[in-house]
C-alpha positions as CSV (number, residue, x, y, z in Angstrom):
1,M,31.4,14.9,-13.4
2,E,31.3,14.0,-9.6
3,T,30.2,17.5,-8.1
4,L,26.9,17.3,-10.8
5,Y,26.4,14.0,-10.0
6,A,26.4,14.7,-5.9
7,I,24.7,18.0,-6.8
8,T,21.8,16.1,-8.7
9,V,21.5,13.6,-5.7
10,G,21.2,16.1,-3.4
11,T,18.6,18.2,-5.2
12,L,17.0,14.9,-5.6
13,T,16.5,14.6,-2.3
14,A,15.7,17.7,-1.3
15,C,13.0,18.1,-3.3
16,S,11.6,14.3,-2.5
17,V,11.6,15.8,1.1
18,Y,10.1,19.1,0.2
19,L,7.3,17.0,-1.5
20,I,6.7,14.3,1.5
21,L,6.5,17.0,3.9
22,R,3.3,18.0,1.9
23,A,-0.1,17.7,3.1
24,R,-1.4,15.8,0.2
25,S,-1.0,12.1,-0.3
26,F,0.0,12.1,-4.5
27,P,3.3,14.6,-3.6
28,I,3.9,12.5,-0.6
29,V,4.0,9.1,-3.8
30,I,6.2,11.1,-6.0
31,G,8.2,12.1,-3.4
32,L,9.2,8.7,-2.0
33,T,9.5,7.6,-6.2
34,M,11.7,10.7,-6.5
35,L,13.6,9.5,-3.3
36,S,14.4,5.9,-4.1
37,Y,15.7,7.4,-7.7
38,A,18.5,9.4,-5.5
39,V,19.2,6.1,-3.2
40,N,19.5,4.5,-6.8
41,L,21.8,7.1,-8.1
42,F,23.5,7.2,-4.8
43,L,24.4,3.0,-4.8
44,F,25.3,3.4,-8.4
45,S,27.8,5.9,-7.6
46,T,29.5,4.0,-4.4
47,G,31.0,1.1,-7.3
48,R,33.0,3.7,-8.8
49,L,31.8,3.0,-12.5
50,V,34.9,1.3,-14.1
51,I,34.4,1.8,-18.5
52,D,35.1,-1.9,-20.5
53,Q,35.9,-3.7,-17.7
54,V,34.2,-6.9,-16.9
55,P,32.0,-7.6,-13.3
56,I,34.1,-11.4,-13.4
57,I,37.4,-11.4,-10.4
58,G,39.8,-13.1,-12.5
59,A,38.4,-12.3,-15.9
60,G,40.7,-9.8,-16.5
61,E,43.7,-7.3,-14.7
62,H,41.0,-5.2,-13.6
63,Y,37.3,-5.9,-12.5
64,T,34.2,-3.6,-11.9
65,D,32.1,-4.1,-8.7
66,P,29.1,-5.7,-9.4
67,L,27.4,-5.5,-5.9
68,P,26.2,-1.9,-6.5
69,Q,24.5,-3.1,-9.5
70,A,23.2,-5.8,-8.2
71,L,21.6,-3.7,-5.3
72,V,20.2,-0.8,-7.4
73,L,18.8,-3.5,-9.5
74,T,17.0,-4.7,-6.3
75,A,16.4,-1.5,-4.5
76,I,14.5,-0.3,-8.4
77,V,11.9,-3.8,-7.5
78,I,11.8,-2.8,-3.8
79,G,10.6,0.9,-5.2
80,F,8.7,-0.6,-7.7
81,A,6.6,-2.0,-5.1
82,M,6.4,0.3,-2.9
83,T,5.3,2.7,-5.4
84,A,2.6,0.6,-6.4
85,Y,1.5,0.1,-3.1
86,S,1.2,3.8,-2.0
87,I,-0.8,4.6,-5.3
88,I,-3.6,1.9,-4.3
89,L,-3.5,3.0,-0.9
90,A,-3.6,6.8,-1.4
91,V,-6.8,5.5,-4.3
92,R,-8.7,3.8,-1.2
93,V,-8.0,7.0,1.2
94,R,-9.4,9.7,-1.4
95,G,-12.8,6.6,-2.0
96,E,-13.2,5.9,2.0
97,F,-12.9,9.8,3.1
98,G,-13.5,11.8,-0.4
99,S,-9.9,13.6,0.0
100,D,-6.7,13.1,0.3
101,E,-5.7,15.8,2.8
102,V,-3.1,13.8,5.0
103,N,-3.6,16.1,7.9
104,E,-7.6,16.5,8.0
105,P,-9.2,14.6,10.3
106,N,-12.4,12.9,8.8
107,Y,-12.4,9.7,10.1
108,Q,-15.2,8.0,10.9
109,A,-14.5,7.7,14.8
110,D,-14.3,11.5,14.7
111,K,-18.0,12.1,13.3
112,E,-19.7,9.5,15.5
113,D,-18.3,11.0,18.4
114,K,-19.4,14.5,17.6
115,R,-22.7,13.6,17.7
């Protein structure tokens, strides 16, 4: 099961890096979202999930580590905010420049210099 989990995290990371390296803004947003999912899974795996154990020290003989769960919850909130900001930024760039091509040099200053 650990091998499958590691392969899943690696596949998510590889796909997200591929999408981030694309030259369009929408695949970049999707790639950033997938990368945040991969990081969340990685953080969750560091806690060594223990089934049917309490997350409070002293309440039982064995306990589960609550820190990775707290980190994942924080990362989910940060990832959602980052995704929302990226989408708003991509929509604004598309509206101002008429294209979502990242490497396309169609800035207003460049157009004025060419005249």
